ZADO-1210 file (C-alpha; in nm, 4 decimals, padded with zeros to 6 digits):
<atoms>
<atom x="01.7185" y="03.8346" z="-03.4975" code="MET" pos="1"/>
<atom x="01.9559" y="03.5359" z="-03.4621" code="ASN" pos="2"/>
<atom x="01.8625" y="03.1877" z="-03.4331" code="LEU" pos="3"/>
<atom x="01.8752" y="03.1506" z="-03.0712" code="GLY" pos="4"/>
<atom x="01.6308" y="03.4494" z="-03.0322" code="GLN" pos="5"/>
<atom x="01.3928" y="03.2825" z="-03.2931" code="ALA" pos="6"/>
<atom x="01.3959" y="02.9673" z="-03.0761" code="VAL" pos="7"/>
<atom x="01.3098" y="03.1620" z="-02.7565" code="ASN" pos="8"/>
<atom x="01.0240" y="03.3561" z="-02.9507" code="LYS" pos="9"/>
<atom x="00.8633" y="03.0453" z="-03.0680" code="LEU" pos="10"/>
<atom x="00.9075" y="02.8444" z="-02.7551" code="SER" pos="11"/>
<atom x="00.5721" y="02.9104" z="-02.5805" code="LEU" pos="12"/>
<atom x="00.4617" y="02.5921" z="-02.4130" code="THR" pos="13"/>
<atom x="00.5566" y="02.5335" z="-02.0510" code="PRO" pos="14"/>
<atom x="00.7732" y="02.1965" z="-01.9852" code="ILE" pos="15"/>
<atom x="00.8516" y="02.0113" z="-01.6557" code="SER" pos="16"/>
<atom x="01.0751" y="01.7242" z="-01.5881" code="GLY" pos="17"/>
<atom x="00.9948" y="01.4493" z="-01.3533" code="LEU" pos="18"/>
<atom x="01.2993" y="01.4122" z="-01.1181" code="ASN" pos="19"/>
<atom x="01.2671" y="01.0337" z="-01.0596" code="HIS" pos="20"/>
<atom x="01.5082" y="01.0618" z="-00.7455" code="THR" pos="21"/>
<atom x="01.2546" y="01.2774" z="-00.5720" code="THR" pos="22"/>
<atom x="00.9281" y="01.1927" z="-00.7372" code="GLY" pos="23"/>
<atom x="00.8599" y="01.5508" z="-00.8129" code="LEU" pos="24"/>
<atom x="00.7748" y="01.7434" z="-01.1128" code="TRP" pos="25"/>
<atom x="01.0026" y="02.0478" z="-01.1539" code="GLU" pos="26"/>
<atom x="00.9359" y="02.3303" z="-01.4274" code="LEU" pos="27"/>
<atom x="01.2201" y="02.3872" z="-01.6358" code="LEU" pos="28"/>
<atom x="01.3708" y="02.7012" z="-01.6918" code="PRO" pos="29"/>
<atom x="01.2721" y="02.7567" z="-02.0411" code="PHE" pos="30"/>
<atom x="00.9531" y="02.6741" z="-02.2434" code="LYS" pos="31"/>
<atom x="00.9385" y="02.4376" z="-02.5755" code="CYS" pos="32"/>
<atom x="00.8164" y="02.4624" z="-02.9187" code="SER" pos="33"/>
<atom x="00.5752" y="02.1521" z="-02.9586" code="TYR" pos="34"/>
<atom x="00.4481" y="02.1199" z="-03.3198" code="PRO" pos="35"/>
<atom x="00.0980" y="01.9534" z="-03.3242" code="PRO" pos="36"/>
<atom x="00.2233" y="01.6950" z="-03.5871" code="ASP" pos="37"/>
<atom x="00.5773" y="01.5748" z="-03.4832" code="GLY" pos="38"/>
<atom x="00.5420" y="01.2004" z="-03.6062" code="ARG" pos="39"/>
<atom x="00.7228" y="00.9679" z="-03.8088" code="PHE" pos="40"/>
<atom x="00.5856" y="00.7234" z="-04.0634" code="ILE" pos="41"/>
<atom x="00.6526" y="00.3500" z="-04.0173" code="GLY" pos="42"/>
<atom x="00.4845" y="00.0089" z="-04.0139" code="ARG" pos="43"/>
<atom x="00.4633" y="00.0143" z="-03.6443" code="SER" pos="44"/>
<atom x="00.1826" y="00.1640" z="-03.4475" code="VAL" pos="45"/>
<atom x="00.4369" y="00.2812" z="-03.2135" code="SER" pos="46"/>
<atom x="00.5760" y="00.5394" z="-03.4768" code="PHE" pos="47"/>
<atom x="00.2607" y="00.7351" z="-03.4312" code="TYR" pos="48"/>
<atom x="00.3388" y="00.7494" z="-03.0653" code="ASP" pos="49"/>
<atom x="00.6702" y="00.9366" z="-03.1014" code="ARG" pos="50"/>
<atom x="00.6792" y="01.3190" z="-03.1005" code="ARG" pos="51"/>
<atom x="00.9255" y="01.5862" z="-03.1484" code="THR" pos="52"/>
<atom x="00.9894" y="01.9042" z="-02.9324" code="LEU" pos="53"/>
<atom x="01.2302" y="02.1858" z="-02.9674" code="ILE" pos="54"/>
<atom x="01.3943" y="02.3799" z="-02.6594" code="THR" pos="55"/>
<atom x="01.6334" y="02.6721" z="-02.6284" code="PRO" pos="56"/>
<atom x="01.8273" y="02.4510" z="-02.3495" code="GLY" pos="57"/>
<atom x="01.9005" y="02.1045" z="-02.3029" code="ASP" pos="58"/>
<atom x="01.6932" y="01.8697" z="-02.0783" code="ILE" pos="59"/>
<atom x="01.8900" y="01.7442" z="-01.7997" code="ASP" pos="60"/>
<atom x="01.9342" y="01.3635" z="-01.7984" code="SER" pos="61"/>
<atom x="01.7854" y="01.3358" z="-01.4520" code="LYS" pos="62"/>
<atom x="01.4487" y="01.4032" z="-01.6154" code="TYR" pos="63"/>
<atom x="01.3584" y="01.0743" z="-01.8051" code="SER" pos="64"/>
<atom x="01.0084" y="01.2174" z="-01.8339" code="LEU" pos="65"/>
<atom x="00.8804" y="01.5408" z="-01.9272" code="VAL" pos="66"/>
<atom x="00.5307" y="01.6909" z="-01.9214" code="ARG" pos="67"/>
<atom x="00.4676" y="01.9264" z="-02.2164" code="VAL" pos="68"/>
<atom x="00.1819" y="02.1866" z="-02.1256" code="GLY" pos="69"/>
<atom x="-00.0141" y="02.2399" z="-01.8217" code="ASP" pos="70"/>
<atom x="-00.3525" y="02.1385" z="-01.7112" code="GLY" pos="71"/>
<atom x="-00.5735" y="01.8794" z="-01.8613" code="SER" pos="72"/>
<atom x="-00.4435" y="01.9102" z="-02.2137" code="ASP" pos="73"/>
<atom x="-00.0722" y="01.8317" z="-02.0922" code="SER" pos="74"/>
<atom x="00.1056" y="01.5479" z="-02.2551" code="GLU" pos="75"/>
<atom x="00.3781" y="01.3141" z="-02.0852" code="ILE" pos="76"/>
<atom x="00.6745" y="01.1907" z="-02.2860" code="LEU" pos="77"/>
<atom x="00.9635" y="00.9586" z="-02.2195" code="MET" pos="78"/>
<atom x="01.2931" y="01.1405" z="-02.3760" code="ILE" pos="79"/>
<atom x="01.4498" y="00.9097" z="-02.6320" code="TYR" pos="80"/>
<atom x="01.7120" y="01.1086" z="-02.7802" code="ALA" pos="81"/>
<atom x="01.8231" y="01.4612" z="-02.7982" code="SER" pos="82"/>
<atom x="02.0325" y="01.6513" z="-03.0572" code="GLN" pos="83"/>
<atom x="02.2115" y="02.0030" z="-03.0329" code="LYS" pos="84"/>
<atom x="02.1630" y="02.2122" z="-03.3525" code="ASN" pos="85"/>
<atom x="02.4926" y="02.4430" z="-03.3988" code="ILE" pos="86"/>
<atom x="02.5563" y="02.7363" z="-03.6115" code="ASN" pos="87"/>
<atom x="02.9045" y="02.8861" z="-03.6404" code="ARG" pos="88"/>
<atom x="02.9994" y="02.6900" z="-03.3060" code="ASN" pos="89"/>
<atom x="02.7098" y="02.8133" z="-03.1093" code="LYS" pos="90"/>
<atom x="02.4237" y="02.6174" z="-03.0140" code="THR" pos="91"/>
<atom x="02.1136" y="02.7676" z="-03.0676" code="TYR" pos="92"/>
<atom x="01.8428" y="02.4944" z="-03.0174" code="LEU" pos="93"/>
<atom x="01.7860" y="02.1262" z="-02.8980" code="TYR" pos="94"/>
<atom x="01.5567" y="01.8977" z="-03.0567" code="SER" pos="95"/>
<atom x="01.4194" y="01.5934" z="-02.8619" code="HIS" pos="96"/>
<atom x="01.2479" y="01.3032" z="-02.9748" code="THR" pos="97"/>
<atom x="00.9891" y="01.1791" z="-02.7223" code="GLY" pos="98"/>
<atom x="00.7634" y="00.8346" z="-02.6865" code="PHE" pos="99"/>
<atom x="00.4216" y="00.8783" z="-02.5386" code="ASN" pos="100"/>
<atom x="00.4093" y="00.7018" z="-02.2170" code="VAL" pos="101"/>
<atom x="00.1647" y="00.3923" z="-02.2582" code="GLN" pos="102"/>
<atom x="00.1556" y="00.3051" z="-01.8908" code="GLY" pos="103"/>
<atom x="00.3573" y="00.2100" z="-01.5699" code="TYR" pos="104"/>
<atom x="00.4530" y="-00.1547" z="-01.5923" code="ALA" pos="105"/>
<atom x="00.5470" y="-00.3601" z="-01.2991" code="GLY" pos="106"/>
<atom x="00.8849" y="-00.5262" z="-01.2787" code="ILE" pos="107"/>
<atom x="00.8734" y="-00.8708" z="-01.1011" code="HIS" pos="108"/>
<atom x="01.1726" y="-01.0699" z="-00.9858" code="ARG" pos="109"/>
<atom x="01.1945" y="-01.4156" z="-00.8558" code="LEU" pos="110"/>
<atom x="01.4072" y="-01.4240" z="-00.5410" code="THR" pos="111"/>
<atom x="01.5044" y="-01.7204" z="-00.3047" code="LYS" pos="112"/>
<atom x="01.4085" y="-01.6772" z="00.0342" code="THR" pos="113"/>
<atom x="01.6458" y="-01.8326" z="00.3032" code="GLN" pos="114"/>
<atom x="01.5396" y="-02.1010" z="00.5407" code="SER" pos="115"/>
<atom x="01.6236" y="-02.1264" z="00.9047" code="ALA" pos="116"/>
<atom x="01.8995" y="-02.3726" z="00.8196" code="SER" pos="117"/>
<atom x="02.0591" y="-02.1224" z="00.6162" code="GLY" pos="118"/>
<atom x="01.9899" y="-02.3103" z="00.2663" code="LEU" pos="119"/>
<atom x="01.7946" y="-02.1535" z="-00.0223" code="ALA" pos="120"/>
<atom x="01.4380" y="-02.1959" z="00.0369" code="GLY" pos="121"/>
<atom x="01.1460" y="-02.1401" z="-00.2192" code="THR" pos="122"/>
<atom x="01.1491" y="-01.8588" z="-00.4716" code="ALA" pos="123"/>
<atom x="00.9093" y="-01.5771" z="-00.4023" code="VAL" pos="124"/>
<atom x="00.7942" y="-01.3243" z="-00.6804" code="ASN" pos="125"/>
<atom x="00.8439" y="-00.9654" z="-00.5566" code="ASN" pos="126"/>
<atom x="00.7518" y="-00.6425" z="-00.7153" code="LEU" pos="127"/>
<atom x="01.0844" y="-00.4490" z="-00.7815" code="ILE" pos="128"/>
<atom x="00.9255" y="-00.1036" z="-00.9062" code="GLY" pos="129"/>
<atom x="00.6918" y="00.0248" z="-01.1529" code="THR" pos="130"/>
<atom x="00.8484" y="00.2257" z="-01.4471" code="TYR" pos="131"/>
<atom x="00.7044" y="00.4036" z="-01.7566" code="PRO" pos="132"/>
<atom x="00.7182" y="00.2113" z="-02.0830" code="VAL" pos="133"/>
<atom x="00.6196" y="00.2100" z="-02.4339" code="ALA" pos="134"/>
<atom x="00.5773" y="-00.1202" z="-02.6105" code="LEU" pos="135"/>
<atom x="00.5828" y="-00.1799" z="-02.9867" code="GLU" pos="136"/>
<atom x="00.2756" y="-00.2749" z="-03.1318" code="LYS" pos="137"/>
<atom x="00.2679" y="-00.4675" z="-03.4963" code="GLY" pos="138"/>
<atom x="00.0235" y="-00.2985" z="-03.7187" code="PHE" pos="139"/>
<atom x="-00.2967" y="-00.5016" z="-03.7903" code="ALA" pos="140"/>
<atom x="-00.6004" y="-00.3906" z="-03.9500" code="GLY" pos="141"/>
<atom x="-00.7162" y="-00.0476" z="-04.0938" code="PRO" pos="142"/>
<atom x="-00.5663" y="00.2707" z="-03.9452" code="ALA" pos="143"/>
<atom x="-00.9106" y="00.4049" z="-03.8407" code="ASP" pos="144"/>
<atom x="-00.9841" y="00.1148" z="-03.6290" code="ALA" pos="145"/>
<atom x="-01.0184" y="00.2054" z="-03.2682" code="HIS" pos="146"/>
<atom x="-00.7293" y="-00.0430" z="-03.1665" code="ALA" pos="147"/>
<atom x="-00.5080" y="-00.0339" z="-03.4647" code="ALA" pos="148"/>
<atom x="-00.2499" y="-00.2756" z="-03.3379" code="GLY" pos="149"/>
<atom x="-00.1807" y="-00.6071" z="-03.1640" code="VAL" pos="150"/>
<atom x="00.0849" y="-00.7316" z="-02.9189" code="TYR" pos="151"/>
<atom x="00.2506" y="-01.0407" z="-03.0802" code="ASN" pos="152"/>
<atom x="00.4248" y="-01.3045" z="-02.8782" code="THR" pos="153"/>
<atom x="00.7551" y="-01.1434" z="-02.9196" code="ARG" pos="154"/>
<atom x="00.7285" y="-00.7759" z="-02.8420" code="VAL" pos="155"/>
<atom x="01.0093" y="-00.5124" z="-02.8265" code="SER" pos="156"/>
<atom x="00.9853" y="-00.1770" z="-02.6144" code="GLY" pos="157"/>
<atom x="01.1438" y="00.0938" z="-02.4121" code="TYR" pos="158"/>
<atom x="01.1563" y="00.1676" z="-02.0494" code="ILE" pos="159"/>
<atom x="01.3157" y="00.4379" z="-01.8458" code="ALA" pos="160"/>
<atom x="01.7015" y="00.4098" z="-01.8090" code="ALA" pos="161"/>
<atom x="01.6793" y="00.4155" z="-01.4330" code="TYR" pos="162"/>
<atom x="01.4655" y="00.1089" z="-01.4040" code="ALA" pos="163"/>
<atom x="01.5878" y="-00.1604" z="-01.1904" code="ASP" pos="164"/>
<atom x="01.5786" y="-00.4654" z="-01.4358" code="ILE" pos="165"/>
<atom x="01.7586" y="-00.7728" z="-01.5251" code="LYS" pos="166"/>
<atom x="01.6910" y="-01.0505" z="-01.7776" code="THR" pos="167"/>
<atom x="01.4467" y="-01.3072" z="-01.6696" code="SER" pos="168"/>
<atom x="01.2517" y="-01.0700" z="-01.4900" code="ASP" pos="169"/>
<atom x="00.8814" y="-01.0294" z="-01.5666" code="THR" pos="170"/>
<atom x="00.6954" y="-00.7236" z="-01.6940" code="LEU" pos="171"/>
<atom x="00.3161" y="-00.6811" z="-01.6372" code="THR" pos="172"/>
<atom x="00.1099" y="-00.4174" z="-01.8018" code="LEU" pos="173"/>
<atom x="-00.2655" y="-00.3925" z="-01.8509" code="ALA" pos="174"/>
<atom x="-00.3068" y="-00.7468" z="-01.7410" code="GLY" pos="175"/>
<atom x="-00.0505" y="-00.8996" z="-01.9668" code="ASP" pos="176"/>
<atom x="00.2647" y="-01.0602" z="-01.8342" code="THR" pos="177"/>
<atom x="00.6076" y="-01.0708" z="-02.0388" code="TYR" pos="178"/>
<atom x="00.9409" y="-01.2215" z="-01.9743" code="VAL" pos="179"/>
<atom x="01.2406" y="-00.9905" z="-02.0490" code="ILE" pos="180"/>
<atom x="01.4608" y="-01.1739" z="-02.2636" code="ASP" pos="181"/>
<atom x="01.7102" y="-00.8840" z="-02.3696" code="GLU" pos="182"/>
<atom x="01.7875" y="-00.5450" z="-02.2769" code="MET" pos="183"/>
<atom x="02.0338" y="-00.2914" z="-02.3895" code="ILE" pos="184"/>
<atom x="02.0700" y="00.0764" z="-02.3541" code="PRO" pos="185"/>
<atom x="01.9707" y="00.2686" z="-02.6612" code="GLU" pos="186"/>
<atom x="02.0093" y="00.6359" z="-02.6516" code="LEU" pos="187"/>
<atom x="01.8433" y="00.7736" z="-02.3231" code="LYS" pos="188"/>
<atom x="01.6318" y="00.4571" z="-02.2721" code="LEU" pos="189"/>
<atom x="01.6551" y="00.0891" z="-02.2218" code="LEU" pos="190"/>
<atom x="01.5302" y="-00.1206" z="-02.5125" code="PHE" pos="191"/>
<atom x="01.3865" y="-00.4375" z="-02.4147" code="LEU" pos="192"/>
<atom x="01.2998" y="-00.7602" z="-02.6048" code="GLN" pos="193"/>
<atom x="01.0014" y="-00.9621" z="-02.4573" code="LEU" pos="194"/>
<atom x="00.8179" y="-01.2679" z="-02.4830" code="THR" pos="195"/>
<atom x="00.4517" y="-01.2607" z="-02.3883" code="LYS" pos="196"/>
<atom x="00.3360" y="-01.5318" z="-02.1575" code="ARG" pos="197"/>
</atoms>
């Protein structure tokens, strides 16, 4: 049995991708191998929210979110990175790093209205859209505590690459508001530096 056949034999979990242009989940033409413990070790709680999965084919870039499994035990991940594994110039599997989606953050932007005279009017806070995010928590307290992490004043995180965001926009999540100070593409997502208001 060659390596490609082995990957196909071990890939038993259904996987779907969210096409953000249509808003629909689409079943991918292959299944994945999703080990129960695909975690890294780190000093940040967010490291425990990273997962690894293996697929016999590449996940198209239009799917920034994937749903692993089906039914009530499925898990939704943001694809952070993908890597081809090659043997003798032939790709036999793809390994992917995913982040657990923490929630859908609202992105708000101040835009100035135009007065009847054509002059700029008052600034209005508009909701631009909602996008999946994963914010980085600093570790605080014992690992077995119910909430083993805190959000500090300065927070970093990740958001889907297709998000319509600019620096100075605000991000709202779970009742908290953050100003977006910096953003930069990082692999398949956007990395954010935020200040909590």
